[in-house]
OpenMM code with the backbone's topology and positions (N, CA, C; nanometers):
from openmm import Vec3, app, unit

residues = "UNK UNK UNK UNK UNK UNK UNK UNK UNK UNK UNK UNK UNK UNK UNK UNK UNK UNK UNK UNK UNK UNK UNK UNK UNK UNK UNK UNK UNK UNK UNK UNK UNK UNK UNK UNK UNK UNK UNK UNK UNK UNK UNK UNK UNK UNK UNK UNK UNK UNK UNK UNK UNK UNK UNK UNK UNK UNK UNK UNK UNK UNK UNK UNK UNK UNK UNK UNK UNK UNK UNK UNK UNK UNK UNK UNK UNK UNK UNK UNK UNK UNK UNK UNK UNK UNK UNK UNK UNK UNK UNK UNK UNK UNK UNK UNK UNK UNK UNK UNK UNK UNK UNK UNK UNK UNK UNK UNK UNK UNK UNK UNK UNK UNK UNK UNK UNK UNK UNK UNK UNK UNK UNK UNK UNK UNK UNK UNK UNK".split()
positions = [
    Vec3(1.2889, -2.9794, -0.9761),
    Vec3(1.3938, -2.9465, -0.8827),
    Vec3(1.4125, -2.7944, -0.8717),
    Vec3(1.3900, -2.7239, -0.9845),
    Vec3(1.4039, -2.5789, -0.9808),
    Vec3(1.3100, -2.5147, -0.8784),
    Vec3(1.1876, -2.5697, -0.8682),
    Vec3(1.0904, -2.5167, -0.7735),
    Vec3(1.1423, -2.5292, -0.6302),
    Vec3(1.1990, -2.6450, -0.5961),
    Vec3(1.2515, -2.6647, -0.4621),
    Vec3(1.3682, -2.5721, -0.4326),
    Vec3(1.4563, -2.5533, -0.5323),
    Vec3(1.5714, -2.4610, -0.5148),
    Vec3(1.5190, -2.3194, -0.4965),
    Vec3(1.4178, -2.2813, -0.5763),
    Vec3(1.3602, -2.1471, -0.5665),
    Vec3(1.2972, -2.1258, -0.4315),
    Vec3(1.2245, -2.2280, -0.3846),
    Vec3(1.1593, -2.2204, -0.2536),
    Vec3(1.2644, -2.2087, -0.1404),
    Vec3(1.3710, -2.2842, -0.1518),
    Vec3(1.4791, -2.2790, -0.0529),
    Vec3(1.5442, -2.1405, -0.0532),
    Vec3(1.5704, -2.0861, -0.1731),
    Vec3(1.6296, -1.9524, -0.1835),
    Vec3(1.5383, -1.8478, -0.1214),
    Vec3(1.4083, -1.8603, -0.1471),
    Vec3(1.3131, -1.7645, -0.0913),
    Vec3(1.3140, -1.7705, 0.0631),
    Vec3(1.3150, -1.8925, 0.1184),
    Vec3(1.3201, -1.9060, 0.2636),
    Vec3(1.4491, -1.8474, 0.3203),
    Vec3(1.5601, -1.8675, 0.2522),
    Vec3(1.6877, -1.8130, 0.2971),
    Vec3(1.6849, -1.6594, 0.2920),
    Vec3(1.6260, -1.6036, 0.1873),
    Vec3(1.6128, -1.4579, 0.1793),
    Vec3(1.5240, -1.4026, 0.2923),
    Vec3(1.4140, -1.4702, 0.3165),
    Vec3(1.3243, -1.4275, 0.4256),
    Vec3(1.3933, -1.4363, 0.5603),
    Vec3(1.4645, -1.5436, 0.5834),
    Vec3(1.5370, -1.5606, 0.7094),
    Vec3(1.6434, -1.4515, 0.7257),
    Vec3(1.7144, -1.4206, 0.6182),
    Vec3(1.8149, -1.3136, 0.6230),
    Vec3(1.7492, -1.1786, 0.6561),
    Vec3(1.6329, -1.1543, 0.5935),
    Vec3(1.5604, -1.0295, 0.6216),
    Vec3(1.5164, -1.0222, 0.7679),
    Vec3(1.4665, -1.1331, 0.8197),
    Vec3(1.4255, -1.1386, 0.9603),
    Vec3(1.5425, -1.1098, 1.0527),
    Vec3(1.6590, -1.1670, 1.0230),
    Vec3(1.7769, -1.1417, 1.1028),
    Vec3(1.8193, -0.9953, 1.0986),
    Vec3(1.8149, -0.9345, 0.9804),
    Vec3(1.8496, -0.7922, 0.9676),
    Vec3(1.7518, -0.7044, 1.0468),
    Vec3(1.6226, -0.7342, 1.0355),
    Vec3(1.5227, -0.6562, 1.1075),
    Vec3(1.5374, -0.6729, 1.2585),
    Vec3(1.5632, -0.7963, 1.3002),
    Vec3(1.5816, -0.8212, 1.4441),
    Vec3(1.6993, -0.7402, 1.4954),
    Vec3(1.8095, -0.7424, 1.4228),
    Vec3(1.9272, -0.6663, 1.4640),
    Vec3(1.8995, -0.5165, 1.4665),
    Vec3(1.8220, -0.4697, 1.3688),
    Vec3(1.7895, -0.3282, 1.3620),
    Vec3(1.6971, -0.2846, 1.4756),
    Vec3(1.6049, -0.3722, 1.5122),
    Vec3(1.5062, -0.3384, 1.6168),
    Vec3(1.5568, -0.3679, 1.7565),
    Vec3(1.6635, -0.4442, 1.7690),
    Vec3(1.7140, -0.4864, 1.9007),
    Vec3(1.7343, -0.3677, 1.9969),
    Vec3(1.7876, -0.2547, 1.9538),
    Vec3(1.8053, -0.1423, 2.0480),
    Vec3(1.6740, -0.0888, 2.1051),
    Vec3(1.5630, -0.1183, 2.0394),
    Vec3(1.4333, -0.0691, 2.0817),
    Vec3(1.3625, -0.1661, 2.1780),
    Vec3(1.4233, -0.2799, 2.2005),
    Vec3(1.3587, -0.3853, 2.2790),
    Vec3(1.3236, -0.3437, 2.4221),
    Vec3(1.4148, -0.2813, 2.4903),
    Vec3(1.3898, -0.2490, 2.6334),
    Vec3(1.2661, -0.1551, 2.6464),
    Vec3(1.2615, -0.0518, 2.5653),
    Vec3(1.1479, 0.0377, 2.5733),
    Vec3(1.0185, -0.0305, 2.5307),
    Vec3(1.0265, -0.1158, 2.4271),
    Vec3(0.9070, -0.1884, 2.3821),
    Vec3(0.8572, -0.2813, 2.4946),
    Vec3(0.9475, -0.3446, 2.5646),
    Vec3(0.9105, -0.4331, 2.6765),
    Vec3(0.8441, -0.3527, 2.7860),
    Vec3(0.8994, -0.2365, 2.8198),
    Vec3(0.8385, -0.1526, 2.9239),
    Vec3(0.6975, -0.1067, 2.8833),
    Vec3(0.6807, -0.0722, 2.7556),
    Vec3(0.5495, -0.0316, 2.7080),
    Vec3(0.4514, -0.1495, 2.7127),
    Vec3(0.5011, -0.2684, 2.6791),
    Vec3(0.4162, -0.3878, 2.6859),
    Vec3(0.3713, -0.4146, 2.8299),
    Vec3(0.4602, -0.4016, 2.9232),
    Vec3(0.4248, -0.4250, 3.0649),
    Vec3(0.3216, -0.3215, 3.1086),
    Vec3(0.3411, -0.1957, 3.0684),
    Vec3(0.2449, -0.0921, 3.1029),
    Vec3(0.1081, -0.1215, 3.0426),
    Vec3(0.1056, -0.1618, 2.9148),
    Vec3(-0.0216, -0.1957, 2.8511),
    Vec3(-0.0881, -0.3130, 2.9228),
    Vec3(-0.0115, -0.4168, 2.9546),
    Vec3(-0.0688, -0.5328, 3.0210),
    Vec3(-0.1284, -0.4963, 3.1573),
    Vec3(-0.0571, -0.4126, 3.2326),
    Vec3(-0.1099, -0.3715, 3.3618),
    Vec3(-0.2424, -0.2943, 3.3461),
    Vec3(-0.2453, -0.2055, 3.2503),
    Vec3(-0.3632, -0.1235, 3.2289),
    Vec3(-0.4800, -0.2058, 3.1757),
    Vec3(-0.4543, -0.2831, 3.0697),
    Vec3(-0.5619, -0.3550, 3.0033),
    Vec3(-0.6141, -0.4731, 3.0824),
    Vec3(-0.5248, -0.5461, 3.1500),
    Vec3(-0.5749, -0.6603, 3.2286),
    Vec3(-0.6550, -0.6123, 3.3491),
    Vec3(-0.6356, -0.4903, 3.3895),
    Vec3(-0.7154, -0.4337, 3.4972),
    Vec3(-0.8565, -0.3988, 3.4535),
    Vec3(-0.8802, -0.4065, 3.3234),
    Vec3(-1.0117, -0.3686, 3.2678),
    Vec3(-1.0864, -0.4876, 3.2081),
    Vec3(-1.0412, -0.6111, 3.2345),
    Vec3(-1.1078, -0.7264, 3.1705),
    Vec3(-1.2532, -0.7434, 3.2132),
    Vec3(-1.2905, -0.6827, 3.3246),
    Vec3(-1.4321, -0.6879, 3.3657),
    Vec3(-1.5176, -0.6033, 3.2732),
    Vec3(-1.4528, -0.5157, 3.1944),
    Vec3(-1.5231, -0.4337, 3.0952),
    Vec3(-1.4601, -0.4657, 2.9576),
    Vec3(-1.4933, -0.5836, 2.9022),
    Vec3(-1.4265, -0.6292, 2.7826),
    Vec3(-1.4404, -0.5346, 2.6613),
    Vec3(-1.5461, -0.4551, 2.6572),
    Vec3(-1.5627, -0.3617, 2.5444),
    Vec3(-1.4585, -0.2503, 2.5511),
    Vec3(-1.4066, -0.2227, 2.6682),
    Vec3(-1.3091, -0.1142, 2.6852),
    Vec3(-1.1674, -0.1579, 2.6441),
    Vec3(-1.1340, -0.2852, 2.6598),
    Vec3(-0.9988, -0.3368, 2.6377),
    Vec3(-0.9474, -0.3055, 2.4982),
    Vec3(-1.0222, -0.3339, 2.3914),
    Vec3(-0.9683, -0.3035, 2.2576),
    Vec3(-0.9372, -0.1546, 2.2369),
    Vec3(-1.0166, -0.0689, 2.2979),
    Vec3(-0.9915, 0.0762, 2.2855),
    Vec3(-0.8643, 0.1154, 2.3588),
    Vec3(-0.8431, 0.0582, 2.4764),
    Vec3(-0.7190, 0.0878, 2.5488),
    Vec3(-0.5961, 0.0376, 2.4703),
    Vec3(-0.6066, -0.0812, 2.4158),
    Vec3(-0.4964, -0.1382, 2.3380),
    Vec3(-0.4686, -0.0527, 2.2146),
    Vec3(-0.5738, -0.0127, 2.1458),
    Vec3(-0.5545, 0.0700, 2.0274),
    Vec3(-0.4938, 0.2054, 2.0644),
    Vec3(-0.5337, 0.2574, 2.1775),
    Vec3(-0.4762, 0.3829, 2.2263),
    Vec3(-0.3251, 0.3701, 2.2446),
    Vec3(-0.2824, 0.2595, 2.3025),
    Vec3(-0.1366, 0.2368, 2.3216),
    Vec3(-0.0675, 0.2281, 2.1846),
    Vec3(-0.1265, 0.1515, 2.0942),
    Vec3(-0.0631, 0.1356, 1.9626),
    Vec3(-0.0508, 0.2700, 1.8897),
    Vec3(-0.1573, 0.3473, 1.8913),
    Vec3(-0.1534, 0.4778, 1.8244),
    Vec3(-0.0579, 0.5726, 1.8920),
    Vec3(-0.0498, 0.5699, 2.0235),
    Vec3(0.0416, 0.6546, 2.0973),
    Vec3(0.1879, 0.6198, 2.0620),
    Vec3(0.2187, 0.4917, 2.0590),
    Vec3(0.3563, 0.4485, 2.0249),
    Vec3(0.3866, 0.4920, 1.8815),
    Vec3(0.2966, 0.4699, 1.7898),
    Vec3(0.3205, 0.5055, 1.6504),
    Vec3(0.3410, 0.6546, 1.6351),
    Vec3(0.2562, 0.7338, 1.6967),
    Vec3(0.2659, 0.8809, 1.6831),
    Vec3(0.3877, 0.9394, 1.7545),
    Vec3(0.4168, 0.8837, 1.8702),
    Vec3(0.5271, 0.9409, 1.9481),
    Vec3(0.6631, 0.8928, 1.9027),
    Vec3(0.6727, 0.7671, 1.8565),
    Vec3(0.8031, 0.7084, 1.8302),
    Vec3(0.8225, 0.6596, 1.6882),
    Vec3(0.7162, 0.6443, 1.6107),
    Vec3(0.7307, 0.6024, 1.4730),
    Vec3(0.7082, 0.4520, 1.4514),
    Vec3(0.7220, 0.4181, 1.3245),
    Vec3(0.6910, 0.2796, 1.2842),
    Vec3(0.7873, 0.1759, 1.3415),
    Vec3(0.9158, 0.2106, 1.3530),
    Vec3(1.0091, 0.1114, 1.4074),
    Vec3(0.9753, 0.0750, 1.5512),
    Vec3(0.9445, 0.1740, 1.6319),
    Vec3(0.9097, 0.1447, 1.7715),
    Vec3(0.7755, 0.0698, 1.7783),
    Vec3(0.6835, 0.1045, 1.6875),
    Vec3(0.5573, 0.0312, 1.6807),
    Vec3(0.5804, -0.1150, 1.6461),
    Vec3(0.6693, -0.1402, 1.5505),
    Vec3(0.7035, -0.2760, 1.5134),
    Vec3(0.7692, -0.3511, 1.6300),
    Vec3(0.8592, -0.2838, 1.7015),
    Vec3(0.9231, -0.3466, 1.8206),
    Vec3(0.8185, -0.3769, 1.9278),
    Vec3(0.7228, -0.2861, 1.9451),
    Vec3(0.6168, -0.3025, 2.0438),
    Vec3(0.5275, -0.4220, 2.0028),
    Vec3(0.4908, -0.4294, 1.8726),
    Vec3(0.4100, -0.5416, 1.8236),
    Vec3(0.4830, -0.6749, 1.8431),
    Vec3(0.6134, -0.6752, 1.8193),
    Vec3(0.6920, -0.7950, 1.8389),
    Vec3(0.6934, -0.8358, 1.9862),
    Vec3(0.7057, -0.7369, 2.0750),
    Vec3(0.7029, -0.7651, 2.2173),
    Vec3(0.5687, -0.8225, 2.2590),
    Vec3(0.4588, -0.7617, 2.2095),
    Vec3(0.3261, -0.8128, 2.2403),
    Vec3(0.3056, -0.9544, 2.1885),
    Vec3(0.3537, -0.9811, 2.0686),
    Vec3(0.3402, -1.1151, 2.0111),
    Vec3(0.4190, -1.2163, 2.0951),
    Vec3(0.5372, -1.1784, 2.1409),
    Vec3(0.6168, -1.2684, 2.2246),
    Vec3(0.5470, -1.2962, 2.3569),
    Vec3(0.4898, -1.1924, 2.4174),
    Vec3(0.4146, -1.2105, 2.5402),
    Vec3(0.2933, -1.2993, 2.5191),
    Vec3(0.2234, -1.2830, 2.4069),
    Vec3(0.1073, -1.3654, 2.3799),
    Vec3(0.1438, -1.5129, 2.3680),
    Vec3(0.2524, -1.5411, 2.3003),
    Vec3(0.2967, -1.6796, 2.2846),
    Vec3(0.3269, -1.7410, 2.4199),
    Vec3(0.3998, -1.6677, 2.5027),
    Vec3(0.4336, -1.7184, 2.6368),
    Vec3(0.3084, -1.7362, 2.7210),
    Vec3(0.2152, -1.6398, 2.7137),
    Vec3(0.0916, -1.6489, 2.7915),
    Vec3(0.0112, -1.7708, 2.7519),
    Vec3(-0.0050, -1.7951, 2.6240),
    Vec3(-0.0787, -1.9131, 2.5795),
    Vec3(-0.0109, -2.0404, 2.6272),
    Vec3(0.1197, -2.0438, 2.6192),
    Vec3(0.1950, -2.1601, 2.6657),
    Vec3(0.1744, -2.1842, 2.8151),
    Vec3(0.1754, -2.0746, 2.8927),
    Vec3(0.1530, -2.0876, 3.0370),
    Vec3(0.0128, -2.1343, 3.0678),
    Vec3(-0.0886, -2.0820, 2.9986),
    Vec3(-0.2269, -2.1269, 3.0195),
    Vec3(-0.2371, -2.2755, 2.9887),
    Vec3(-0.1745, -2.3159, 2.8805),
    Vec3(-0.1765, -2.4580, 2.8435),
    Vec3(-0.1160, -2.5446, 2.9534),
    Vec3(-0.0012, -2.5040, 3.0057),
    Vec3(0.0643, -2.5808, 3.1118),
    Vec3(-0.0230, -2.5904, 3.2349),
    Vec3(-0.0799, -2.4771, 3.2779),
    Vec3(-0.1580, -2.4749, 3.4005),
    Vec3(-0.2918, -2.5452, 3.3894),
    Vec3(-0.3423, -2.5592, 3.2660),
    Vec3(-0.4721, -2.6236, 3.2473),
    Vec3(-0.4607, -2.7664, 3.1962),
    Vec3(-0.3360, -2.8142, 3.1749),
    Vec3(-0.3179, -2.9487, 3.1279),
    Vec3(-0.3561, -2.9721, 2.9829),
    Vec3(-0.3536, -2.8646, 2.9066),
    Vec3(-0.3866, -2.8744, 2.7636),
    Vec3(-0.2652, -2.8404, 2.6801),
    Vec3(-0.2780, -2.8591, 2.5514),
    Vec3(-0.1736, -2.8150, 2.4600),
    Vec3(-0.2009, -2.6682, 2.4225),
    Vec3(-0.0995, -2.6014, 2.3750),
    Vec3(-0.1184, -2.4626, 2.3293),
    Vec3(-0.2208, -2.4589, 2.2170),
    Vec3(-0.2183, -2.5591, 2.1299),
    Vec3(-0.3153, -2.5653, 2.0192),
    Vec3(-0.4590, -2.5752, 2.0716),
    Vec3(-0.4798, -2.6504, 2.1785),
    Vec3(-0.6138, -2.6620, 2.2358),
    Vec3(-0.6591, -2.5291, 2.2962),
    Vec3(-0.5674, -2.4563, 2.3595),
    Vec3(-0.6029, -2.3270, 2.4163),
    Vec3(-0.6407, -2.2305, 2.3027),
    Vec3(-0.5606, -2.2282, 2.1977),
    Vec3(-0.5897, -2.1416, 2.0833),
    Vec3(-0.7213, -2.1790, 2.0205),
    Vec3(-0.7451, -2.3080, 2.0040),
    Vec3(-0.8736, -2.3554, 1.9453),
    Vec3(-0.9929, -2.3076, 2.0273),
    Vec3(-0.9786, -2.3108, 2.1609),
    Vec3(-1.0877, -2.2673, 2.2472),
    Vec3(-1.1153, -2.1203, 2.2228),
    Vec3(-1.0119, -2.0366, 2.2212),
    Vec3(-1.0301, -1.8940, 2.1975),
    Vec3(-1.0889, -1.8683, 2.0583),
    Vec3(-1.0378, -1.9394, 1.9608),
    Vec3(-1.0889, -1.9203, 1.8249),
    Vec3(-1.2373, -1.9545, 1.8177),
    Vec3(-1.2767, -2.0669, 1.8786),
    Vec3(-1.4154, -2.1089, 1.8798),
    Vec3(-1.5029, -2.0051, 1.9489),
    Vec3(-1.4562, -1.9514, 2.0642),
    Vec3(-1.5326, -1.8492, 2.1348),
    Vec3(-1.5454, -1.7215, 2.0526),
    Vec3(-1.4409, -1.6832, 1.9830),
    Vec3(-1.4443, -1.5610, 1.9024),
    Vec3(-1.5414, -1.5796, 1.7869),
    Vec3(-1.5369, -1.6941, 1.7197),
    Vec3(-1.6303, -1.7209, 1.6092),
    Vec3(-1.7749, -1.7192, 1.6578),
    Vec3(-1.7996, -1.7833, 1.7733),
    Vec3(-1.9346, -1.7878, 1.8286),
    Vec3(-1.9824, -1.6460, 1.8634),
    Vec3(-1.8956, -1.5674, 1.9223),
    Vec3(-1.9325, -1.4292, 1.9593),
    Vec3(-1.9626, -1.3469, 1.8362),
    Vec3(-1.8787, -1.3645, 1.7343),
    Vec3(-1.8973, -1.2901, 1.6086),
    Vec3(-2.0298, -1.3252, 1.5436),
    Vec3(-2.0659, -1.4521, 1.5455),
    Vec3(-2.1902, -1.4993, 1.4828),
    Vec3(-2.3130, -1.4546, 1.5604),
    Vec3(-2.3001, -1.4323, 1.6903),
    Vec3(-2.4152, -1.3974, 1.7716),
    Vec3(-2.4321, -1.2468, 1.7947),
    Vec3(-2.3344, -1.1681, 1.7467),
    Vec3(-2.3360, -1.0253, 1.7681),
    Vec3(-2.3458, -0.9530, 1.6341),
    Vec3(-2.4386, -0.8580, 1.6227),
    Vec3(-2.4448, -0.7827, 1.4965),
    Vec3(-2.3168, -0.7009, 1.4800),
    Vec3(-2.2787, -0.6698, 1.3570),
    Vec3(-2.1564, -0.5924, 1.3351),
    Vec3(-2.1671, -0.4557, 1.4014),
    Vec3(-2.0520, -0.4094, 1.4524),
    Vec3(-2.0460, -0.2777, 1.5182),
    Vec3(-2.0571, -0.1695, 1.4143),
    Vec3(-2.1322, -0.0680, 1.4489),
    Vec3(-2.1398, 0.0495, 1.3630),
    Vec3(-2.0165, 0.1365, 1.3929),
    Vec3(-1.9583, 0.1979, 1.2875),
    Vec3(-1.8462, 0.2877, 1.3147),
    Vec3(-1.8907, 0.4023, 1.4026),
    Vec3(-1.7977, 0.4509, 1.4838),
    Vec3(-1.8262, 0.5632, 1.5717),
    Vec3(-1.8522, 0.6896, 1.4901),
    Vec3(-1.9023, 0.7928, 1.5564),
    Vec3(-1.9280, 0.9170, 1.4871),
    Vec3(-1.7990, 0.9766, 1.4332),
    Vec3(-1.8082, 1.0367, 1.3194),
    Vec3(-1.6938, 1.0984, 1.2568),
    Vec3(-1.6680, 1.2329, 1.3268),
    Vec3(-1.5541, 1.2406, 1.3924),
    Vec3(-1.5240, 1.3619, 1.4696),
    Vec3(-1.4420, 1.4621, 1.3875),
    Vec3(-1.4142, 1.4288, 1.2628),
    Vec3(-1.3377, 1.5183, 1.1783),
    Vec3(-1.4292, 1.6305, 1.1331),
    Vec3(-1.3918, 1.7499, 1.1625),
    Vec3(-1.4759, 1.8682, 1.1318),
    Vec3(-1.4271, 1.9449, 1.0104),
    Vec3(-1.3294, 1.8863, 0.9373),
    Vec3(-1.2774, 1.9585, 0.8207),
    Vec3(-1.3616, 1.9323, 0.7006),
] * unit.nanometer
topology = app.Topology()
chain = topology.addChain("A")
for resn in residues:
    res = topology.addResidue(resn, chain)
    for name in ("N", "CA", "C"):
        topology.addAtom(name, app.Element.getBySymbol(name[0]), res)
């Protein structure tokens, strides 16, 4: 019984932490949403060049982190995660599948691509120090 009580206490602590963080990040939501929309407009316009998309996304993440700090980066990541959940749900609805089936399809495609592609070499080191 002690294990169950300990597990329940841990869940309650985690939930309390999530609520505190949500409240703390809430003032950053509007700007994070605007940045998410900007990223989506830019990156979805480049899907015909799939190798470019991760670089554009990383550029946005680094820009947010450098310009606004970790809290805004966390708010931005939360906004992106929320958008991803809604997008998967919408794809599922429009294709007559469950969200789990949509995710399974993407996961299968990613695994297949990873297995058929040699690992990427790191880019040249531009640090001259």
